[in-house]
N, C-alpha and C positions, 0 to 999 in steps of 0.2 A: 548237183551231180546225181543224187538218187532219182530226181524227177526226170533227168535226161535218160538214165538207164531204163526207167520204167517205160518211157515213151518209145525207146528203141525196141524193147522186148515186145510191147504191144504191137508195134508196127511189123515186127517179124512174124508174130502169130497171125496177124491179119493177112499178111502176104502169103502165108502158108496155106490159107484157105483156097487160093487159086494161084497156081504158079505164074500165070501171065500177069497177075495183078502186081507182081513184084516190079514189073517194068514201070509202074506208075510211081514208085517210091521216089526216084530223082525229081520227077515233076512236082510231087507233093512237098518234098523238102525245099525245093526252089521257091514254090509258092509261099510256104511257111516263112522262109527267110525274108522274102519281100514284105510279107505282112508285118513281121516283127520290126523290120527296119523302118517301115512307115509309122507303125504304132509307137515305137520307142521314141522316135524323133518328136512326135506330138506329146507323148506322155511326159517326157523329160521337161519340156517347156511348161506344160501345165503344172507339173510338180513344183517348178521354180516359182510360178505365179502363186501357187497355193501357199508356199512358205512365206513369200513376200506379203501376201494378203493377211496372213495370221500374225505377222510381227506387230502391227499397230494394236491388234486386239490384246496380245500378251503384254505389250507395254502399258495399255490402259489398265489391265488387271493389276499389274505391279504398282503403278502410280496410285491407283485407287486404294490398294491395300496399305501403302505407306502413308497416304494422306487422308485416311478415313475420318480422323478426328476433325480435320478442317472442313471436309465435305459436310459432315453432320452439323458443325458449328455454324456454317454459313448457309445451310439448307440447300445444298447443291445436288441433292440426290436425284431429282428429276432430270436436270440437264446432263448429269453424268450417266444416268441410265439410258437416256436417249442417245448419247454419244456412243455408249458401249453397244447398244443395239445396232447402230449404224455400222460400227466396225465389224460386228458379228455378221451382218448381212453381206458386207463386202467380202469377208473372209470365206463365206460359204459358196460364192459364185465359182471360183476355180475348183473347189471340191466337187461341186455339182457337175461341172464339165468333165472332171476326171472320172466321176462315176459314170457319166454317159459314154465316154469312150471305152470304159471297161465293159459296159454292157454291149457296145458295138463289137468289141473284140470277142466276147462270148458268142455273139450271133455269128460272126464270120467263122469262128472255129467250129461251131455246130454245123454250118453249111459245108465246111471242109469234110467233116465226118460223114455228113449225109451223102456227099458226092463219093466218098470212099466206099460207103456201104452199097450205093447203087452200082458202082463200077464192079465191086466184088461179086454181087449177085448176078449182074449181067454176064460177066465172064464165066461164072460157074454154070449158068444156064445155056449160054450160047456155045461154049466149048466143052462138050461132054468128055468125061474120062480123065480130066486133069485134076480132079479132086474127089473127095468123099463127102457124104452128108455130115459126118461128125466134124470134119475139118472146117466145112462151111459154117456149121453151127458154132464152133469154137471161135472162128474169125468174127462172126457177127456179134457174139457175146462181147468180145474185146472192143469191137467197133462202138458198141453202146457206151462203154466207159472211156473210150479214147478221147472224147471231147474234154472230160474232166482232167485227164492226164495232161493234155496239151495246155489247158488253162493253168494248171499248176506249174508246168514247165515255163510258160510265158511269164507268170507272176514271179517265179524265182529269178528269171532273167531280168525282169524289171527291177526287182529289189537289188540285184547285183549292180545294175546300171545306176540306180539311185545312190547306192553306197559309193560306187566309184566316182559319181558326180560330187558327193560330199567330200571325198578325198581330194578331188581336183580343186574344189573351192578352198580347202585348207592349204593346198600347195600354192594356189594363187595368192592367198592371204599372206603366207610366209614370204613369198617372193616380192610382193608389193609393199609390205610393211617395212618402214625404215628401221634399221637396227643400229645399235651403238657399235661402231668400229673400234674394238678394244685392241689396239696395236701396241699398248705399253708393255714394257718389260719390267719385272719386279726389281731388277738391278741388285738383287741380293739383300733387299730390305728385310730386316729381322721380323719375326712374328710379334715382337713387342712394340713395333713401330705403331704410332708415334710415342716415344718415350718421354718427351718433354711437353709437347703441346703448343709449340710456337707456330703462329699463323702469320704469313706475310703475303700481301697482295701488291703487285706492281703493275700499275696502268691497266687494270682489268676492265675490259669492255665485253658486255654480253647482251644477247637478245634472244627472245624465245624462238624465233625462226631465223636460224643462222644462214639460210639460203637466200633470204631477202635483205638486201642492203638498205632498202628504204624503211624497214621496220624500226620502230623506236627502240633505242638502247635502254635496257633496264638497269645496266651498270655502265657508267660512262667515265673511263679513265680513273677508276677508283684505286687508290693506293692506301694501304693500311697495314700496320704492324701490331699484332696482338702477342704480348709476351706470355711465356708459359705460366700457367696457373692463374691468369687474369680472368676476372668475371666481367664480361662486357655486355652492356645493354644497348640494343639497336633501337632507335626511335626514329620517327618520321611519319609523314602523312601516308595515307594509302596510295600505293603505286610509287613510293620513293625508292624501292629496291631492297627492302629489308629481307623479305622472304627469298627474293631472287639471289641475294648474296649467299644464303644458306644452300640454295640449290646449286649454285656455282661451286661452292666448296665441296659438294658431293659429286660434282661433274654431271649433274642432271641437266645442266645447260652448257652448251659449247661457248667458249669464250676466247678472246684474244688477250694477250698479256701473260703474266706469270703469277702463279700461286704456289707458294712454298709452304710445306708443313714439315717442321723440324729440318729445314734446309733441303728438303727433297721436293723436286718439281712433281706435282701430282699428276701431270700428263704422262710421266714416265711409269706410272703405276697402273696395273689393271683396275678398271673401275670397281669391280666387285670387291677386290681386296681393299680398296680405299673406303668403300661404304661399310664394309664389315668392321673396319677398325675405328669408326667414328660412331658414337652413341647419339641417337636422334630422338627427340620427343616432339612429334608433329602436332599441329593444331587439330587436325581431323583424326579421330581415334581409328586405328586399324583393327577391325574385328575379323578374325579368321574363323571359318567354320570348323568346329571341333571343340575339344575340352578346354578347360581353363589352363591345364598343363601345357597343351599344344600352343595356346596363345601366349603364355609366358615364355616358352622356349621354342619358337617356331623353326630355329635353325638346326635342331637336334634331329636331323634326317640324313640319309645317305647322300643327298645332294649337297650337304654342307661339309663333307669330309675334306674339302679343299682348305678349310680353316680348322685345324685341330682343336683350337680353343672353344669352338662352337659345336663341333660334331658330337661331342659327348653330352648325353642328356644331363641337365642340371639336377643337382641333388634335391630330393623332396624337401628336406629341412630348409635348404637355402631358399626354395620357392616360398615356403610358408613364412619364413622370416621376412622376405621382401613384402609379402602381402600384409603381414602384421605391421611393418613399418609404415605402409601407406594407409592402414586402417580399414581394410575391407576383408580381412581374413575371417572375422566372425560371421559375416553375411555368407561368404562362400562355404565355410565349413558347415554351417547349418543347412545348406542346400545340397550336400553331397560331396564337398571337397574338391580337390584338384581335377578329378576325373569326370566331373559333371560337365554337361554341355554348356557352353557359354550362353547360348540362346535361351536356356531354361532359367537363367538366374534373374532375368529382367532387371539388369543393372541400369541405373540412371546415367545420364551423360557424365555427371561428375564422377561417379564410381568407375565408369569406363575409362575416364582420363586417369584416375588413380591406378587402374590396372595397367594402363599404358606406361605410367611412371614405374610401376613394379617391374615391367618388362625391361625398361631402360636401366634400372638398377642392376638387374641380373646380367644384362649385356655388358655393362661397364665393369662389373665385378669379374666376369669371366674372361673378358678380352684384355682387361687392364688399360682400356682406352683412356687417353689423356685429353680428349676433345669431346665436348658435349654440346649439341646444337638444340636449342629449344625455340620452337616457333609458335608463339601465341598459345601455349599449352593451357593457360588458365583463363582464356578470353571469355568463355561462357560459363564460368564457375562463380559460386558465391564466395564471399570473402573468407569464410571459414575454411572451405576446401582449398582456396588459393593459399591461405596461410599455411595449411598443412603441407601442401606440395612444396612451397618455398623452404619450409623447415627441413623437410626430408632431403631436398636437393642440396641445400647448403651443407648438410652433414655428409651425404654420400659422395658429392662431387667436390669436396673441399680441395683436393689436390689436382683437380682438372681445370683445363681452360674451358670456360663456359661462355657461349654466345647466346644471349636471350633476346628474342624479338617480342616486344610487348607494347601495348598502348596504356597499360595501367602503371601508374607511378608506384603503387604498392609492390608490384612484381619486381621492380628494379631496385628495391631497397636491398642493400648489401652488395651491389655490384661495385666494382672498382672504377670502371670507366663507362661513360655514356657516349655513344657515337651516334650522331645525327646525320641522316641521309636525306637528300633532297634531289629528286630527278635523277637518281642513280649516282650522284656525286657526294663526296664527303662535305657536309655543310658545317660540321663542328665536332669537336672532341673535347670532353671535359672530364676531370676526375670527380667521382661521386663523393660527397661529404659523408663520412661515417659517423 
């Protein structure tokens, strides 16, 4: 808006230098409109090409930074550098073209200004008595700076078009991205649900792409009843459906059949309510940007006010107690405490998994959840850390229904029932010897 006002003021001052020159304003504006229409159409496309060409380069930087140890270990510096330079060269081509059309725009605007100056002087000389020397001088002075004003106006308009294009891409992304249709009603389920922790599956079938009938079923007519407070170990080969069963319990996979938790069909519950009421301990550690406090209590934000149990920030002493139980408080306290950035702690994978366990302890204690899902949480840990995690979970989740997916026999010590899956079906169910 300031650039537009400056252009209009300068145009008015230039026109005041010769009254008849004002008749050229509509022609000048029309020519400028056609110029920007042609230029913006080309500039927009080149801008898109520039963004697309830079994406492989940025991906290369990210992958190189994350795998720098492997690159050095295998002496891959030369091919990686060669590949990076190739990406850099390709990324600069659209930028060069964009720079060229910007220079072309500057040239055309200067020609417009030159034509305006010639017209102004010609009218002032050929039609005497319509202006004064001072008015012509003022008009010519503004003509000299008018090219810069027009360039600033055009660049501002281009930035606006680019920003609107980014918004349009975001709207397209939102429109084209599949979303979870949460049509469930809470049916008056209490905030303490689930109070017992009973899980019942009846003829459950699930696949990762529910729109394709030809895709392999990850769960095939699975029926299973888990009594309240039971510790269940899920075993089976890779691809047998162990992790898929946990995803289905959280409604992260669409399924056919019936799943009841405390005699309530989970399809009648809003997905977010269901997921907030179940404590999970995933195989891959979830690291959030922010402090240790924010990682331990990620739901203590205004967005979590839908669940009163999670909307209030966790007590400082409660967080410290959870970290002490998992054995990493000494390391965190010596590096700044709960408010230090997680990225500055340089935690090992095992320590990150213990931090994830502390987060699960806080979640279970605050929500009173009676169901805990553990998916290969100790698969990449040493035996000592594995033993520590099992001890903490046995104490903290003693009153909960716990479903553990694991390949390690040590992890399944202490479970009540071992369920074996094969090809998404129930292959066996036996009580564990204590």
